[in-house]
Each structure stands twice: as structure tokens, then as C-alpha cells.
C-alpha positions as CSV (number, residue, x, y, z in Angstrom):
1,M,0.0,0.0,0.0
2,T,2.9,2.4,0.8
3,D,4.3,1.9,-2.7
4,R,1.1,2.9,-4.3
5,W,1.0,6.1,-2.3
6,N,4.6,6.9,-3.1
7,M,3.9,6.4,-6.8
8,F,0.8,8.5,-6.5
9,W,2.7,11.4,-4.9
10,F,5.5,11.1,-7.3
11,H,3.2,11.3,-10.3
12,L,1.2,14.2,-8.7
13,H,4.4,16.1,-8.2
14,K,5.4,15.6,-11.8
15,V,2.0,16.8,-13.0
16,L,2.1,19.9,-10.8
17,C,5.7,20.7,-12.0
18,V,4.6,20.5,-15.6
19,L,1.5,22.7,-14.9
20,L,3.7,25.3,-13.2
21,M,6.1,25.4,-16.1
22,I,3.2,25.9,-18.6
23,Y,1.9,28.7,-16.4
24,V,5.3,30.4,-16.2
25,I,5.9,30.1,-20.0
26,S,2.4,31.3,-20.9
27,N,2.8,34.4,-18.7
28,E,6.1,35.2,-20.3
29,C,4.5,35.1,-23.7
30,K,1.8,37.6,-22.7
31,S,4.3,40.2,-21.6
32,I,5.0,41.7,-25.1
33,N,2.7,44.5,-26.3
34,L,1.1,44.8,-29.7
35,E,3.6,47.3,-31.0
36,G,6.4,44.9,-29.9
37,L,4.7,42.0,-31.8
38,A,4.5,44.2,-34.9
39,L,8.2,45.1,-34.7
40,L,9.2,41.5,-34.3
41,E,7.1,40.6,-37.3
42,F,8.8,43.3,-39.3
43,R,12.2,42.1,-38.1
44,S,11.5,38.5,-39.2
45,R,10.7,39.7,-42.7
46,V,13.8,41.8,-43.1
47,E,16.1,39.9,-45.5
48,S,19.2,42.1,-45.1
49,D,20.5,44.3,-42.3
50,P,23.9,45.5,-43.4
51,F,24.4,47.9,-40.5
52,G,23.2,45.5,-37.8
53,A,20.5,47.9,-36.6
54,L,18.2,45.1,-35.6
55,Q,20.7,42.9,-33.8
56,N,20.1,44.3,-30.3
57,W,16.3,43.8,-30.4
58,N,15.3,41.7,-27.4
59,P,12.0,39.7,-28.0
60,R,11.6,39.3,-24.2
61,D,11.2,43.0,-23.5
62,D,7.8,44.7,-23.5
63,N,9.1,46.9,-26.4
64,P,11.7,44.9,-28.2
65,C,13.6,47.6,-30.1
């Protein structure tokens, strides 16, 4: 009986960890504003950046430029 409870708590712990990771990742994705999304879309379509003006854009910021 003890082995069953140990396995139950082990699996419950794994599920809770996965749910916590999903929650943290989903909140991180919501942090960017609409202007930032538009700028990142623009950046992804630029084929050439000879002066490196777009290199320091950080997609994790609220305003990535």
C-alpha cells in the first residue's frame, strides 16, 4: 500500500511541476505589447540588415527595439 501512495505522490508532483512550467511560460509570452509584436514581425521579414540595426532587439522586452 505504501508503494502505491509513493507512486501517486511522485506522479502528482510531476504533473504539478509541468503545470507550473506551462503557467510560467504562458505568462512570459503575454508580456509583449502589440507594438512589440508588430516590430518582431517586421524584423522577421527583413532579409538584409547590413548595418546591424536590428541585432540588439530583445524579444523578451515589452518593447523589443
